[in-house]
N, C-alpha and C positions, 0 to 999 in steps of 0.2 A: 882613638877615635876623635872626631871633630864634632863640634856642637851642630844641631840640626838648623837649617834655614828657617826662616819664619813661614816659608811655603810648606815645608815638610811638617812644621808643628801645626799650622793651620789644617792641613789635610788629615792629620792624626786626630785633632780635636773635633773637626767636622764629622769625621767617621764615628767618633765616640758619642757625640751630642749632635745627631742629625736634626733633632727638634729645637736646637737652640735659636732663640730670637736674635741674639747677638754674640759676636765673638771678636775681640780685640787682642792682639798679641803685640808685645814689645820686647826687643832684644836689649837687656840691660847689661850685657856682658862687659861692655867697655867701662862700666862703672866699678867693676870688680878685677880689674887688671891687677896682676900681681897676688891675687887671693889664691890660696892653695887649691881650691876647687877649679879655678880657672887655668891652673898651670897645665893640666893635661888636655885643654881644649874644650872642656864641658861649659856649657852656657848657663847663663842666668837670664831668666824671663819674667815678664809680667803677663798674667793671663787674666782677661775680664771676660766673663761669660755669663750670659743671661739664659737660663733655662727652666722650663716648668718642672724638670726633675728635681729641682732644689726646693721646691714648695714643701714646707714643713720639715726639711732636713736640717740637722745641726750644722754648725760650720765644720766640724771634724768629718762628718758623713759627706759634705760637699767636696772638701779637699781630697778625700779619698777617691771619689769618682773622677776628679780631675787627674790626680796622680795615676790612677789606673790606666789612663790613656797614654802615658809615657813611661809606665813602669820599667820596661825593658831597656830604656835609654838612660835610666838613673843608676849610678851617678856618672857614668862614663861620658854621655853626650849631654845630659841635662843635669847641671849641678844643683840649681835651686830655681823654684817657682814662687813668685808673689802671686797669689790667687784672690781674685775678687770674684765671688760666685754669687749670683742674686736670682731670685725667682722673678718672673715678669712683674708681679705686683711690687716687689722691693725696688725694682729698676724704675717703675713709674713713679713711685714715692720720692726717690732720690736718685736723679739721673747720674 
């Protein structure tokens, strides 16, 4: 399988977080060329998302919510995610 496009990821995260104030995606796969996880075509991405669902949630809980959106794509299409998940108040405090 090949890695998902940014449009496919955006659609997936937008569906999982329809209430999100902000969603930014970046394909970092080129930075991991030659890495074992990239050899099969899986991608490396950065996800920045601002959602009220993260209010009061621990970092681990936030990451689980994000990973849940792409669970069936891991590890064959998505090898790794860098996750920045903030509540709206956190995003206002440090953009």
